[in-house]
C-alpha positions, -999 to +999 in steps of 0.1 A: -715-762+848-692-741+866-673-733+833-706-724+815-715-700+845-681-684+844-684-681+805-719-660+812-705-639+840-676-629+817-698-621+790-720-600+811-692-580+826-680-575+791-713-559+781-714-536+813-679-523+800-697-503+770-714-473+773-748-487+756-748-516+778-786-512+790-796-516+752-773-545+748-783-564+777-820-558+768-814-572+732-797-602+749-825-609+773-854-607+746-837-613+712-811-639+722-807-653+688-798-621+670-765-620+654-754-581+647-750-558+677-735-523+678-715-517+708-707-482+719-677-469+736-662-435+739-680-422+705-671-453+686-698-474+670-684-509+668-702-540+648-701-574+664-714-606+651-725-627+679-728-657+656-693-651+638-674-653+670-669-614+675-678-613+711-647-637+719-628-616+696-638-581+688-655-575+722-634-590+745-601-574+730-618-540+740-636-549+771-607-572+786-571-563+797-555-592+777-536-566+756-546-536+774-525-544+803-491-542+784-498-506+772-481-489+802-450-505+792-451-490+757-432-455+754-450-439+725-440-404+720-455-400+684-484-415+664-478-453+663-477-474+633-496-505+642-496-539+626-525-562+635-523-597+621-555-620+629-575-587+633-609-602+635-633-572+636-608-544+645-609-550+684-571-542+688-569-509+670-601-499+684-589-505+719-558-485+713-581-456+702-602-460+734-571-459+753-563-426+735-531-440+718-527-420+684-521-440+655-504-429+622-515-462+603-532-493+614-525-522+590-552-547+600-553-583+582-579-609+586-582-641+568-620-647+570-638-631+539-670-622+562-651-609+592-631-589+569-661-568+559-669-561+595-633-552+601-635-528+571-667-512+583-654-509+619-621-494+607-637-471+582-664-460+606-639-451+637-607-447+625-609-434+589-580-428+569-558-438+596-564-477+592-562-503+564-581-535+563-567-565+541-583-597+535-556-622+533-539-652+550-508-643+569-483-673+568-451-685+554-463-696+517-454-669+489-470-636+484-503-639+466-506-677+467-544-688+471-558-710+500-592-725+498-613-722+530-647-735+541-674-707+540-675-695+576-695-666+593-662-665+614-646-674+647-616-668+669-602-702+666-605-704+628-572-710+613-558-718+580-550-753+589-584-765+606-606-744+580-588-757+548-612-768+518-607-784+485-621-774+449-645-801+451-666-788+479-681-755+487-651-732+495-639-695+494-605-686+478-584-662+498-549-650+489-517-651+512-494-624+525-462-624+542-449-603+571-420-589+549-444-578+522-468-559+545-440-540+563-423-533+528-458-520+513-470-500+546-440-493+565-413-488+541-382-475+560-401-473+590-405-492+624-436-511+635-443-496+670-470-522+680-474-557+663-503-579+675-502-614+660-530-638+667-532-660+636-541-696+651-509-716+647-493-698+615-471-677+636-446-703+634-441-704+601-445-668+597-414-661+616-396-690+598-401-672+566-391-638+581-357-621+578-340-612+612-338-575+601-375-571+593-385-587+629-361-563+644-381-533+631-407-543+657-406-520+690-435-539+708-446-573+702-477-594+713-480-628+704-507-654+708-489-688+709-509-720+698-486-747+699-466-754+731-441-780+713-430-750+687-433-721+712-399-728+730-378-725+694-394-694+684-392-677+720-354-687+716-353-669+684-371-637+695-348-633+724-318-640+701-329-610+684-327-587+714-365-590+726-371-589+762-403-609+774-422-587+798-454-612+800-473-612+833-469-647+840-499-649+862-523-640+832-506-652+802-530-681+794-555-672+769-569-706+769-558-740+780-540-747+749-528-711+741-506-683+758-503-646+749-469-631+756-456-596+751-420-583+743-399-550+742-381-549+710-343-544+707-332-511+723-364-502+738-366-494+773-396-502+798-415-472+812-432-490+841-418-499+874-400-532+881-434-545+899-445-547+864-424-578+858-441-596+888-447-632+884 
């Protein structure tokens, strides 16, 4: 009961963070079963599907400080190259735009075909030519393999593992892509200034299949880890490559089984004071 109340209060707080909160709140009170809702913030029109889990993805990415709190440590003197893996409806690059971070290009990858359509609409409407939406599963499998997934409207907890299907049942086919292929195609000979990874457990095989020199091209890295038994080994590799963990320990838990960590890439210097690294 207490957790349910806390969840409702967090949802109310998230609604109040948007410019058109009275309209959203009215709709919630009198049409609680509706799926699609438009959230407005600083001139952006953002489509959220309540029945597809976007409230816990797109909306919370914008309304909460889960990622925003790390932006003060990022020194971005020029328009940023952004790579968003597990993009949901585009909340991360939209949050960057709201925070007035200029982007040269935001490449956003989403596995679920229906969530991808919402991602594409949000990016095209609000970021136009500075963003690219890609429907693919980012993992360690070879580029342009295919995986079969159960049809779904979307969910923030949906993964290529728990949502797999077979050809004998209802399914959708989604191609795979790799970290290296994305970097080579969209950021050739360039750094990735900000990389956000939230791919529901596939982050481990993603890094296992990515060469060190490609990982080192990332300046600022934010990862949501989903398997505590595998996280220490990946953390060691990231540290060995020269990344510095700047995670705020008091708020790193996203859920009981997951944690979000932020890293400064090799050679980058934090721009915040030492109190930023408080535990």
